[in-house]
C-alpha positions as CSV (number, residue, x, y, z in Angstrom):
1,M,94.4,106.4,125.1
2,A,92.8,102.5,124.2
3,V,93.9,101.4,121.2
4,P,92.4,98.1,119.8
5,P,94.4,94.3,119.7
6,I,95.5,94.0,116.0
7,D,94.4,90.9,116.2
8,E,90.8,92.5,116.7
9,V,91.3,95.6,113.6
10,E,88.8,95.2,110.6
11,L,89.7,96.2,107.3
12,G,86.3,98.1,106.9
13,Q,86.8,100.4,110.1
14,V,90.4,100.6,109.2
15,L,89.1,101.6,104.9
16,R,86.1,104.2,106.5
17,T,88.4,105.9,108.5
18,L,90.6,106.6,105.8
19,A,88.2,107.7,103.6
20,D,87.8,110.8,105.5
21,P,90.9,113.2,103.7
22,L,92.2,114.8,106.7
23,R,92.5,111.7,108.1
24,R,94.2,109.6,105.2
25,A,97.1,112.8,104.6
26,V,98.1,112.6,108.9
27,I,98.2,107.9,108.0
28,T,99.7,108.7,104.2
29,E,102.4,111.1,106.6
30,L,103.5,109.2,109.3
31,A,104.1,106.3,106.4
32,A,106.4,107.9,104.3
33,D,108.1,108.4,107.6
34,P,111.0,105.5,107.2
35,A,112.2,106.4,111.3
36,D,108.4,105.5,112.1
37,G,109.2,108.9,114.0
38,E,106.4,110.3,116.4
39,R,105.1,113.5,116.0
40,A,103.3,115.9,118.0
41,C,99.5,115.7,116.8
42,S,99.7,119.5,116.9
43,S,102.2,119.4,113.6
44,F,99.2,118.4,111.2
45,P,97.7,120.6,109.0
46,M,94.5,120.6,110.2
47,P,92.0,123.4,109.1
48,V,89.4,122.2,111.6
49,T,87.7,123.0,115.0
50,K,89.7,121.6,117.8
51,S,86.4,119.2,118.7
52,T,86.9,118.0,114.8
53,K,90.4,117.2,115.5
54,T,90.2,115.6,118.5
55,H,87.5,113.2,116.4
56,H,89.8,113.1,113.2
57,W,91.8,111.8,116.3
58,R,90.1,109.1,118.4
59,A,88.8,107.3,114.9
60,L,93.0,106.8,113.9
61,R,93.1,105.6,117.3
62,E,90.1,103.1,117.4
63,A,90.7,102.4,114.0
64,G,93.4,100.4,115.5
65,L,95.9,103.0,112.8
66,I,97.7,105.5,115.4
67,T,98.8,105.3,119.3
68,Q,98.7,108.4,121.0
69,R,100.8,109.3,124.1
70,D,100.1,112.6,126.6
71,A,103.0,114.3,127.6
72,G,102.7,118.4,129.0
73,N,100.5,119.9,126.7
74,G,101.0,118.3,123.9
75,T,99.3,115.1,122.9
76,F,102.5,112.8,120.5
77,V,101.0,110.6,117.8
78,R,103.1,107.1,116.4
79,L,101.7,104.7,112.9
80,R,101.2,101.2,114.1
81,R,103.6,100.1,110.8
82,T,104.3,97.2,112.0
83,A,101.4,95.9,113.6
84,F,99.6,97.0,110.7
85,E,102.3,94.9,107.6
86,R,101.1,91.9,109.8
87,R,98.0,92.4,109.4
88,F,97.1,93.9,106.7
89,P,100.1,93.0,104.3
90,G,100.9,96.3,101.8
91,L,97.9,98.2,103.0
92,L,100.0,101.1,104.0
93,T,102.1,100.9,100.9
94,T,99.5,101.1,98.5
95,L,97.8,103.9,100.9
96,T,101.4,106.0,100.1
97,A,101.9,105.5,96.4
98,L,98.0,105.8,95.6
99,S,98.4,109.2,97.6
100,R,101.4,110.2,95.6
101,A,99.2,109.1,92.6
102,E,96.9,111.5,93.2
103,E,98.7,114.4,94.2
104,T,100.5,114.1,90.8
105,R,97.5,114.1,88.9
106,R,96.3,117.6,90.7
107,S,98.9,119.2,90.5
108,P,99.7,121.5,87.8
109,G,102.5,121.2,85.4
């Protein structure tokens, strides 16, 4: 599963990819993990068909946001945090903060 070198990742493609709420939620969840752990793709709640999930994972990978690894019957995903912080400093932190603010605004309180 090819991932572009970080120097070839374009901000416009990243932002287009993150415009989708399901993909943005995946990246926000991954960014919230300080250990940068690898997670099973199936552990993310995506209420869409299998082919649509495949499309979302491919979009995230082609935008350079994640790496994926096949293992047995599963596929595992990891955020490219270090490379992204080097290429786009503060982008993941900002995305996470904005997502939290949006969740807070939406929750009844």
